[in-house]
N, CA, C and O atoms as a GROMACS GRO file, in nm:
protein
  488
    1GLN      N    1  27.574 -10.879  13.063
    1GLN     CA    2  27.712 -10.910  13.022
    1GLN      C    3  27.743 -11.058  13.038
    1GLN      O    4  27.852 -11.104  13.003
    2VAL      N    5  27.648 -11.133  13.089
    2VAL     CA    6  27.664 -11.277  13.103
    2VAL      C    7  27.611 -11.345  12.977
    2VAL      O    8  27.500 -11.315  12.931
    3GLN      N    9  27.689 -11.434  12.924
    3GLN     CA   10  27.648 -11.512  12.809
    3GLN      C   11  27.638 -11.659  12.846
    3GLN      O   12  27.728 -11.714  12.911
    4LEU      N   13  27.531 -11.722  12.806
    4LEU     CA   14  27.506 -11.862  12.836
    4LEU      C   15  27.496 -11.940  12.706
    4LEU      O   16  27.422 -11.902  12.615
    5VAL      N   17  27.569 -12.049  12.699
    5VAL     CA   18  27.571 -12.132  12.580
    5VAL      C   19  27.532 -12.274  12.619
    5VAL      O   20  27.598 -12.337  12.701
    6GLU      N   21  27.424 -12.322  12.561
    6GLU     CA   22  27.370 -12.452  12.593
    6GLU      C   23  27.410 -12.556  12.489
    6GLU      O   24  27.436 -12.524  12.373
    7SER      N   25  27.414 -12.680  12.534
    7SER     CA   26  27.440 -12.791  12.444
    7SER      C   27  27.383 -12.918  12.505
    7SER      O   28  27.351 -12.921  12.624
    8GLY      N   29  27.370 -13.021  12.424
    8GLY     CA   30  27.329 -13.151  12.473
    8GLY      C   31  27.187 -13.192  12.439
    8GLY      O   32  27.148 -13.306  12.465
    9GLY      N   33  27.109 -13.102  12.383
    9GLY     CA   34  26.973 -13.138  12.346
    9GLY      C   35  26.970 -13.235  12.231
    9GLY      O   36  27.069 -13.254  12.160
   10GLY      N   37  26.854 -13.295  12.211
   10GLY     CA   38  26.840 -13.389  12.103
   10GLY      C   39  26.718 -13.476  12.118
   10GLY      O   40  26.626 -13.445  12.195
   11LEU      N   41  26.717 -13.584  12.044
   11LEU     CA   42  26.607 -13.679  12.043
   11LEU      C   43  26.644 -13.801  12.126
   11LEU      O   44  26.752 -13.857  12.111
   12VAL      N   45  26.553 -13.842  12.213
   12VAL     CA   46  26.576 -13.958  12.298
   12VAL      C   47  26.446 -14.034  12.315
   12VAL      O   48  26.338 -13.975  12.312
   13GLN      N   49  26.456 -14.164  12.333
   13GLN     CA   50  26.338 -14.247  12.354
   13GLN      C   51  26.286 -14.236  12.496
   13GLN      O   52  26.364 -14.208  12.588
   14PRO      N   53  26.157 -14.258  12.517
   14PRO     CA   54  26.105 -14.261  12.654
   14PRO      C   55  26.182 -14.359  12.741
   14PRO      O   56  26.214 -14.470  12.699
   15GLY      N   57  26.212 -14.316  12.863
   15GLY     CA   58  26.292 -14.397  12.953
   15GLY      C   59  26.440 -14.374  12.940
   15GLY      O   60  26.518 -14.423  13.022
   16GLY      N   61  26.480 -14.301  12.839
   16GLY     CA   62  26.620 -14.275  12.815
   16GLY      C   63  26.673 -14.159  12.896
   16GLY      O   64  26.603 -14.102  12.980
   17SER      N   65  26.798 -14.125  12.871
   17SER     CA   66  26.867 -14.020  12.945
   17SER      C   67  26.932 -13.921  12.851
   17SER      O   68  26.965 -13.953  12.737
   18LEU      N   69  26.950 -13.802  12.902
   18LEU     CA   70  27.014 -13.696  12.827
   18LEU      C   71  27.077 -13.600  12.926
   18LEU      O   72  27.022 -13.577  13.034
   19ARG      N   73  27.191 -13.544  12.891
   19ARG     CA   74  27.255 -13.446  12.977
   19ARG      C   75  27.271 -13.315  12.902
   19ARG      O   76  27.332 -13.310  12.795
   20LEU      N   77  27.218 -13.209  12.960
   20LEU     CA   78  27.232 -13.076  12.905
   20LEU      C   79  27.345 -13.002  12.976
   20LEU      O   80  27.367 -13.021  13.096
   21SER      N   81  27.415 -12.919  12.902
   21SER     CA   82  27.521 -12.838  12.957
   21SER      C   83  27.494 -12.691  12.929
   21SER      O   84  27.435 -12.657  12.826
   22CYS      N   85  27.536 -12.607  13.019
   22CYS     CA   86  27.522 -12.463  13.002
   22CYS      C   87  27.651 -12.397  13.049
   22CYS      O   88  27.681 -12.395  13.169
   23ALA      N   89  27.726 -12.344  12.956
   23ALA     CA   90  27.851 -12.277  12.987
   23ALA      C   91  27.826 -12.127  13.002
   23ALA      O   92  27.771 -12.063  12.912
   24ALA      N   93  27.867 -12.072  13.114
   24ALA     CA   94  27.847 -11.932  13.144
   24ALA      C   95  27.978 -11.856  13.136
   24ALA      O   96  28.082 -11.905  13.179
   25SER      N   97  27.972 -11.736  13.080
   25SER     CA   98  28.088 -11.649  13.075
   25SER      C   99  28.047 -11.511  13.124
   25SER      O  100  27.932 -11.469  13.108
   26GLY      N  101  28.142 -11.441  13.184
   26GLY     CA  102  28.116 -11.307  13.231
   26GLY      C  103  28.036 -11.298  13.360
   26GLY      O  104  27.975 -11.194  13.388
   27ARG      N  105  28.036 -11.404  13.438
   27ARG     CA  106  27.963 -11.402  13.563
   27ARG      C  107  28.030 -11.308  13.663
   27ARG      O  108  28.149 -11.320  13.690
   28THR      N  109  27.952 -11.214  13.716
   28THR     CA  110  28.005 -11.115  13.808
   28THR      C  111  27.938 -11.118  13.945
   28THR      O  112  27.984 -11.050  14.036
   29PHE      N  113  27.832 -11.196  13.960
   29PHE     CA  114  27.759 -11.203  14.086
   29PHE      C  115  27.810 -11.322  14.166
   29PHE      O  116  27.792 -11.437  14.127
   30SER      N  117  27.873 -11.293  14.279
   30SER     CA  118  27.936 -11.398  14.358
   30SER      C  119  27.835 -11.493  14.421
   30SER      O  120  27.864 -11.611  14.440
   31GLY      N  121  27.719 -11.442  14.453
   31GLY     CA  122  27.616 -11.525  14.515
   31GLY      C  123  27.508 -11.568  14.418
   31GLY      O  124  27.394 -11.592  14.458
   32GLY      N  125  27.543 -11.577  14.291
   32GLY     CA  126  27.446 -11.605  14.187
   32GLY      C  127  27.398 -11.748  14.183
   32GLY      O  128  27.454 -11.838  14.246
   33VAL      N  129  27.292 -11.767  14.107
   33VAL     CA  130  27.234 -11.898  14.088
   33VAL      C  131  27.216 -11.924  13.940
   33VAL      O  132  27.211 -11.832  13.858
   34MET      N  133  27.206 -12.051  13.908
   34MET     CA  134  27.176 -12.094  13.773
   34MET      C  135  27.050 -12.178  13.776
   34MET      O  136  27.031 -12.261  13.865
   35GLY      N  137  26.964 -12.154  13.680
   35GLY     CA  138  26.840 -12.228  13.673
   35GLY      C  139  26.818 -12.289  13.536
   35GLY      O  140  26.872 -12.242  13.436
   36TRP      N  141  26.738 -12.393  13.534
   36TRP     CA  142  26.691 -12.454  13.411
   36TRP      C  143  26.540 -12.437  13.403
   36TRP      O  144  26.468 -12.464  13.499
   37PHE      N  145  26.494 -12.393  13.287
   37PHE     CA  146  26.352 -12.381  13.258
   37PHE      C  147  26.322 -12.456  13.130
   37PHE      O  148  26.412 -12.490  13.053
   38ARG      N  149  26.196 -12.482  13.107
   38ARG     CA  150  26.156 -12.543  12.981
   38ARG      C  151  26.022 -12.485  12.936
   38ARG      O  152  25.943 -12.437  13.016
   39GLN      N  153  26.001 -12.493  12.806
   39GLN     CA  154  25.878 -12.441  12.750
   39GLN      C  155  25.831 -12.532  12.637
   39GLN      O  156  25.899 -12.548  12.535
   40ALA      N  157  25.716 -12.590  12.657
   40ALA     CA  158  25.653 -12.673  12.556
   40ALA      C  159  25.557 -12.588  12.474
   40ALA      O  160  25.511 -12.484  12.521
   41PRO      N  161  25.525 -12.631  12.353
   41PRO     CA  162  25.432 -12.555  12.270
   41PRO      C  163  25.300 -12.529  12.341
   41PRO      O  164  25.239 -12.620  12.397
   42GLY      N  165  25.256 -12.403  12.338
   42GLY     CA  166  25.129 -12.366  12.398
   42GLY      C  167  25.130 -12.355  12.549
   42GLY      O  168  25.025 -12.337  12.610
   43LYS      N  169  25.246 -12.365  12.611
   43LYS     CA  170  25.256 -12.359  12.756
   43LYS      C  171  25.349 -12.247  12.800
   43LYS      O  172  25.432 -12.199  12.723
   44GLU      N  173  25.334 -12.208  12.925
   44GLU     CA  174  25.422 -12.108  12.983
   44GLU      C  175  25.560 -12.167  13.007
   44GLU      O  176  25.575 -12.288  13.023
   45ARG      N  177  25.659 -12.080  13.011
   45ARG     CA  178  25.792 -12.125  13.048
   45ARG      C  179  25.788 -12.173  13.193
   45ARG      O  180  25.739 -12.103  13.282
   46GLU      N  181  25.841 -12.291  13.216
   46GLU     CA  182  25.826 -12.362  13.342
   46GLU      C  183  25.960 -12.385  13.410
   46GLU      O  184  26.058 -12.425  13.347
   47PHE      N  185  25.962 -12.359  13.539
   47PHE     CA  186  26.082 -12.385  13.618
   47PHE      C  187  26.109 -12.534  13.628
   47PHE      O  188  26.016 -12.614  13.645
   48VAL      N  189  26.235 -12.571  13.617
   48VAL     CA  190  26.276 -12.710  13.626
   48VAL      C  191  26.365 -12.734  13.748
   48VAL      O  192  26.336 -12.820  13.831
   49ALA      N  193  26.473 -12.658  13.758
   49ALA     CA  194  26.569 -12.677  13.867
   49ALA      C  195  26.658 -12.556  13.878
   49ALA      O  196  26.671 -12.479  13.782
   50ARG      N  197  26.721 -12.538  13.993
   50ARG     CA  198  26.819 -12.432  14.010
   50ARG      C  199  26.924 -12.473  14.110
   50ARG      O  200  26.901 -12.561  14.193
   51ILE      N  201  27.039 -12.408  14.103
   51ILE     CA  202  27.151 -12.439  14.190
   51ILE      C  203  27.230 -12.311  14.218
   51ILE      O  204  27.244 -12.225  14.131
   52MET      N  205  27.282 -12.300  14.339
   52MET     CA  206  27.370 -12.189  14.375
   52MET      C  207  27.512 -12.219  14.331
   52MET      O  208  27.560 -12.332  14.346
   53TRP      N  209  27.580 -12.119  14.276
   53TRP     CA  210  27.720 -12.136  14.241
   53TRP      C  211  27.803 -12.168  14.365
   53TRP      O  212  27.888 -12.257  14.363
   54SER      N  213  27.776 -12.096  14.472
   54SER     CA  214  27.847 -12.117  14.597
   54SER      C  215  27.758 -12.194  14.693
   54SER      O  216  27.649 -12.148  14.727
   55GLY      N  217  27.804 -12.310  14.735
   55GLY     CA  218  27.727 -12.390  14.828
   55GLY      C  219  27.651 -12.504  14.764
   55GLY      O  220  27.632 -12.608  14.826
   56GLY      N  221  27.608 -12.485  14.640
   56GLY     CA  222  27.544 -12.593  14.567
   56GLY      C  223  27.404 -12.629  14.610
   56GLY      O  224  27.358 -12.740  14.583
   57ILE      N  225  27.334 -12.539  14.677
   57ILE     CA  226  27.196 -12.565  14.716
   57ILE      C  227  27.110 -12.583  14.592
   57ILE      O  228  27.116 -12.502  14.499
   58THR      N  229  27.031 -12.688  14.591
   58THR     CA  230  26.949 -12.720  14.474
   58THR      C  231  26.801 -12.722  14.508
   58THR      O  232  26.762 -12.736  14.624
   59TYR      N  233  26.721 -12.708  14.404
   59TYR     CA  234  26.577 -12.719  14.418
   59TYR      C  235  26.520 -12.766  14.285
   59TYR      O  236  26.568 -12.727  14.179
   60TYR      N  237  26.418 -12.851  14.292
   60TYR     CA  238  26.360 -12.910  14.173
   60TYR      C  239  26.210 -12.892  14.168
   60TYR      O  240  26.143 -12.889  14.272
   61ALA      N  241  26.159 -12.881  14.049
   61ALA     CA  242  26.015 -12.885  14.031
   61ALA      C  243  25.965 -13.025  14.063
   61ALA      O  244  26.036 -13.124  14.042
   62ASP      N  245  25.844 -13.033  14.114
   62ASP     CA  246  25.787 -13.163  14.150
   62ASP      C  247  25.784 -13.260  14.032
   62ASP      O  248  25.800 -13.381  14.050
   63SER      N  249  25.765 -13.208  13.914
   63SER     CA  250  25.752 -13.291  13.797
   63SER      C  251  25.880 -13.365  13.759
   63SER      O  252  25.876 -13.462  13.684
   64VAL      N  253  25.995 -13.318  13.810
   64VAL     CA  254  26.122 -13.379  13.772
   64VAL      C  255  26.198 -13.437  13.890
   64VAL      O  256  26.304 -13.496  13.871
   65LYS      N  257  26.148 -13.421  14.010
   65LYS     CA  258  26.216 -13.474  14.128
   65LYS      C  259  26.237 -13.624  14.116
   65LYS      O  260  26.147 -13.699  14.078
   66GLY      N  261  26.358 -13.666  14.149
   66GLY     CA  262  26.393 -13.807  14.141
   66GLY      C  263  26.438 -13.853  14.005
   66GLY      O  264  26.490 -13.963  13.991
   67ARG      N  265  26.419 -13.770  13.904
   67ARG     CA  266  26.459 -13.805  13.768
   67ARG      C  267  26.570 -13.715  13.713
   67ARG      O  268  26.658 -13.762  13.641
   68PHE      N  269  26.565 -13.588  13.748
   68PHE     CA  270  26.663 -13.491  13.699
   68PHE      C  271  26.760 -13.454  13.811
   68PHE      O  272  26.722 -13.451  13.928
   69THR      N  273  26.883 -13.424  13.774
   69THR     CA  274  26.983 -13.379  13.868
   69THR      C  275  27.056 -13.259  13.810
   69THR      O  276  27.110 -13.266  13.700
   70ILE      N  277  27.057 -13.149  13.884
   70ILE     CA  278  27.133 -13.032  13.844
   70ILE      C  279  27.265 -13.031  13.919
   70ILE      O  280  27.270 -13.064  14.038
   71SER      N  281  27.371 -12.994  13.850
   71SER     CA  282  27.502 -12.987  13.911
   71SER      C  283  27.581 -12.876  13.844
   71SER      O  284  27.541 -12.823  13.741
   72ARG      N  285  27.694 -12.843  13.904
   72ARG     CA  286  27.776 -12.738  13.843
   72ARG      C  287  27.924 -12.766  13.865
   72ARG      O  288  27.964 -12.832  13.961
   73ASP      N  289  28.004 -12.715  13.773
   73ASP     CA  290  28.148 -12.719  13.781
   73ASP      C  291  28.194 -12.574  13.786
   73ASP      O  292  28.199 -12.507  13.683
   74ASN      N  293  28.226 -12.526  13.904
   74ASN     CA  294  28.260 -12.386  13.921
   74ASN      C  295  28.385 -12.346  13.842
   74ASN      O  296  28.392 -12.236  13.788
   75ALA      N  297  28.482 -12.436  13.834
   75ALA     CA  298  28.605 -12.406  13.762
   75ALA      C  299  28.578 -12.383  13.614
   75ALA      O  300  28.646 -12.303  13.550
   76LYS      N  301  28.479 -12.451  13.560
   76LYS     CA  302  28.444 -12.438  13.419
   76LYS      C  303  28.327 -12.344  13.395
   76LYS      O  304  28.289 -12.320  13.280
   77ASN      N  305  28.270 -12.290  13.503
   77ASN     CA  306  28.150 -12.206  13.491
   77ASN      C  307  28.043 -12.275  13.408
   77ASN      O  308  27.980 -12.215  13.321
   78THR      N  309  28.023 -12.401  13.436
   78THR     CA  310  27.930 -12.481  13.360
   78THR      C  311  27.830 -12.548  13.453
   78THR      O  312  27.866 -12.600  13.559
   79VAL      N  313  27.705 -12.547  13.412
   79VAL     CA  314  27.597 -12.613  13.485
   79VAL      C  315  27.541 -12.724  13.398
   79VAL      O  316  27.530 -12.710  13.277
   80TYR      N  317  27.506 -12.834  13.462
   80TYR     CA  318  27.455 -12.950  13.391
   80TYR      C  319  27.315 -12.985  13.440
   80TYR      O  320  27.278 -12.958  13.555
   81LEU      N  321  27.240 -13.045  13.353
   81LEU     CA  322  27.112 -13.102  13.390
   81LEU      C  323  27.109 -13.245  13.338
   81LEU      O  324  27.091 -13.268  13.218
   82GLN      N  325  27.126 -13.339  13.428
   82GLN     CA  326  27.118 -13.480  13.394
   82GLN      C  327  26.972 -13.522  13.400
   82GLN      O  328  26.909 -13.511  13.505
   83MET      N  329  26.920 -13.570  13.290
   83MET     CA  330  26.780 -13.607  13.280
   83MET      C  331  26.770 -13.757  13.258
   83MET      O  332  26.815 -13.809  13.156
   84ASN      N  333  26.710 -13.826  13.352
   84ASN     CA  334  26.692 -13.970  13.344
   84ASN      C  335  26.543 -14.003  13.340
   84ASN      O  336  26.458 -13.920  13.372
   85SER      N  337  26.514 -14.125  13.301
   85SER     CA  338  26.375 -14.173  13.294
   85SER      C  339  26.285 -14.073  13.223
   85SER      O  340  26.178 -14.038  13.272
   86LEU      N  341  26.330 -14.029  13.109
   86LEU     CA  342  26.259 -13.925  13.036
   86LEU      C  343  26.123 -13.972  12.988
   86LEU      O  344  26.105 -14.088  12.949
   87LYS      N  345  26.028 -13.880  12.991
   87LYS     CA  346  25.892 -13.905  12.948
   87LYS      C  347  25.859 -13.814  12.830
   87LYS      O  348  25.926 -13.713  12.808
   88SER      N  349  25.756 -13.850  12.757
   88SER     CA  350  25.717 -13.768  12.644
   88SER      C  351  25.679 -13.626  12.688
   88SER      O  352  25.701 -13.531  12.614
   89GLU      N  353  25.624 -13.613  12.807
   89GLU     CA  354  25.587 -13.482  12.857
   89GLU      C  355  25.706 -13.394  12.894
   89GLU      O  356  25.689 -13.276  12.925
   90ASP      N  357  25.826 -13.450  12.892
   90ASP     CA  358  25.947 -13.371  12.913
   90ASP      C  359  25.988 -13.298  12.786
   90ASP      O  360  26.079 -13.214  12.789
   91THR      N  361  25.925 -13.329  12.676
   91THR     CA  362  25.957 -13.265  12.549
   91THR      C  363  25.932 -13.115  12.559
   91THR      O  364  25.822 -13.071  12.592
   92ALA      N  365  26.035 -13.037  12.529
   92ALA     CA  366  26.026 -12.892  12.540
   92ALA      C  367  26.157 -12.831  12.492
   92ALA      O  368  26.256 -12.901  12.471
   93VAL      N  369  26.155 -12.701  12.476
   93VAL     CA  370  26.279 -12.626  12.462
   93VAL      C  371  26.330 -12.596  12.602
   93VAL      O  372  26.257 -12.539  12.684
   94TYR      N  373  26.452 -12.633  12.629
   94TYR     CA  374  26.512 -12.613  12.760
   94TYR      C  375  26.605 -12.493  12.757
   94TYR      O  376  26.688 -12.479  12.667
   95TYR      N  377  26.591 -12.407  12.857
   95TYR     CA  378  26.670 -12.286  12.868
   95TYR      C  379  26.748 -12.286  12.999
   95TYR      O  380  26.694 -12.325  13.103
   96CYS      N  381  26.871 -12.243  12.994
   96CYS     CA  382  26.942 -12.214  13.118
   96CYS      C  383  26.939 -12.064  13.142
   96CYS      O  384  26.929 -11.985  13.048
   97ALA      N  385  26.948 -12.026  13.267
   97ALA     CA  386  26.938 -11.886  13.305
   97ALA      C  387  27.023 -11.860  13.428
   97ALA      O  388  27.048 -11.949  13.508
   98SER      N  389  27.066 -11.736  13.442
   98SER     CA  390  27.144 -11.695  13.558
   98SER      C  391  27.078 -11.576  13.626
   98SER      O  392  27.015 -11.493  13.561
   99GLY      N  393  27.095 -11.569  13.756
   99GLY     CA  394  27.039 -11.460  13.833
   99GLY      C  395  27.113 -11.440  13.962
   99GLY      O  396  27.196 -11.523  14.001
  100PRO      N  397  27.086 -11.330  14.030
  100PRO     CA  398  27.159 -11.296  14.152
  100PRO      C  399  27.110 -11.366  14.277
  100PRO      O  400  27.184 -11.376  14.375
  101ASN      N  401  26.986 -11.414  14.277
  101ASN     CA  402  26.927 -11.471  14.397
  101ASN      C  403  26.853 -11.600  14.364
  101ASN      O  404  26.824 -11.630  14.248
  102LEU      N  405  26.822 -11.675  14.469
  102LEU     CA  406  26.743 -11.795  14.452
  102LEU      C  407  26.605 -11.759  14.401
  102LEU      O  408  26.539 -11.670  14.455
  103SER      N  409  26.562 -11.828  14.297
  103SER     CA  410  26.434 -11.797  14.237
  103SER      C  411  26.381 -11.917  14.160
  103SER      O  412  26.458 -12.000  14.111
  104ARG      N  413  26.250 -11.924  14.152
  104ARG     CA  414  26.183 -12.028  14.074
  104ARG      C  415  26.091 -11.968  13.969
  104ARG      O  416  26.007 -12.038  13.912
  105ILE      N  417  26.106 -11.838  13.943
  105ILE     CA  418  26.024 -11.771  13.844
  105ILE      C  419  26.112 -11.704  13.740
  105ILE      O  420  26.228 -11.672  13.765
  106VAL      N  421  26.055 -11.684  13.623
  106VAL     CA  422  26.130 -11.630  13.510
  106VAL      C  423  26.190 -11.494  13.542
  106VAL      O  424  26.305 -11.467  13.506
  107THR      N  425  26.114 -11.408  13.609
  107THR     CA  426  26.159 -11.272  13.635
  107THR      C  427  26.273 -11.266  13.735
  107THR      O  428  26.333 -11.160  13.752
  108GLY      N  429  26.305 -11.375  13.800
  108GLY     CA  430  26.414 -11.378  13.894
  108GLY      C  431  26.550 -11.396  13.829
  108GLY      O  432  26.653 -11.396  13.898
  109TYR      N  433  26.553 -11.411  13.697
  109TYR     CA  434  26.676 -11.436  13.625
  109TYR      C  435  26.705 -11.326  13.525
  109TYR      O  436  26.614 -11.274  13.459
  110ASN      N  437  26.831 -11.290  13.514
  110ASN     CA  438  26.872 -11.177  13.433
  110ASN      C  439  26.916 -11.214  13.292
  110ASN      O  440  26.896 -11.138  13.198
  111TYR      N  441  26.975 -11.332  13.278
  111TYR     CA  442  27.031 -11.373  13.150
  111TYR      C  443  26.982 -11.511  13.114
  111TYR      O  444  26.958 -11.596  13.200
  112TRP      N  445  26.967 -11.532  12.984
  112TRP     CA  446  26.911 -11.656  12.933
  112TRP      C  447  26.992 -11.710  12.817
  112TRP      O  448  27.048 -11.634  12.736
  113GLY      N  449  26.999 -11.841  12.810
  113GLY     CA  450  27.057 -11.905  12.695
  113GLY      C  451  26.961 -11.905  12.578
  113GLY      O  452  26.848 -11.858  12.589
  114GLN      N  453  27.006 -11.957  12.467
  114GLN     CA  454  26.927 -11.956  12.344
  114GLN      C  455  26.820 -12.063  12.340
  114GLN      O  456  26.729 -12.057  12.258
  115GLY      N  457  26.831 -12.160  12.428
  115GLY     CA  458  26.738 -12.271  12.430
  115GLY      C  459  26.786 -12.387  12.346
  115GLY      O  460  26.845 -12.368  12.240
  116THR      N  461  26.760 -12.507  12.394
  116THR     CA  462  26.796 -12.628  12.320
  116THR      C  463  26.678 -12.724  12.324
  116THR      O  464  26.616 -12.745  12.428
  117GLN      N  465  26.649 -12.782  12.210
  117GLN     CA  466  26.532 -12.869  12.197
  117GLN      C  467  26.560 -13.007  12.253
  117GLN      O  468  26.660 -13.070  12.220
  118VAL      N  469  26.470 -13.053  12.339
  118VAL     CA  470  26.471 -13.190  12.388
  118VAL      C  471  26.342 -13.256  12.343
  118VAL      O  472  26.233 -13.209  12.377
  119THR      N  473  26.355 -13.362  12.269
  119THR     CA  474  26.238 -13.434  12.220
  119THR      C  475  26.244 -13.578  12.269
  119THR      O  476  26.342 -13.649  12.244
  120VAL      N  477  26.140 -13.619  12.340
  120VAL     CA  478  26.131 -13.755  12.392
  120VAL      C  479  26.021 -13.825  12.313
  120VAL      O  480  25.903 -13.794  12.329
  121SER      N  481  26.059 -13.919  12.230
  121SER     CA  482  25.964 -13.983  12.141
  121SER      C  483  26.016 -14.119  12.097
  121SER      O  484  26.137 -14.139  12.086
  122SER      N  485  25.925 -14.210  12.072
  122SER     CA  486  25.961 -14.341  12.022
  122SER      C  487  25.904 -14.363  11.884
  122SER      O  488  25.925 -14.469  11.825
   0.00000   0.00000   0.00000
């Protein structure tokens, strides 16, 4: 019953920045988390970052630590992924997801957004 709507994807040059947004509706789990995943062609869907709605505890994949920042606006039920110092290897379809518990795997999340394309190229 949770719907996730993503926005902010697009084309950016290496070294540039992009901010993704994920608006959630129908959230019923008080202790829920939001996660960002990405999937490049020929690769498995990969964990990027996650955050708790309550408390704001965050965790990042090693590949994005120091470059990406996940945040949330509880009043707007919106989660953001600020991506800085983008590299060509960051190119992927990015998905937001929601789940009841802290998780870094796909099966830990119940609902998924439609995905938004991020392309890093010069």
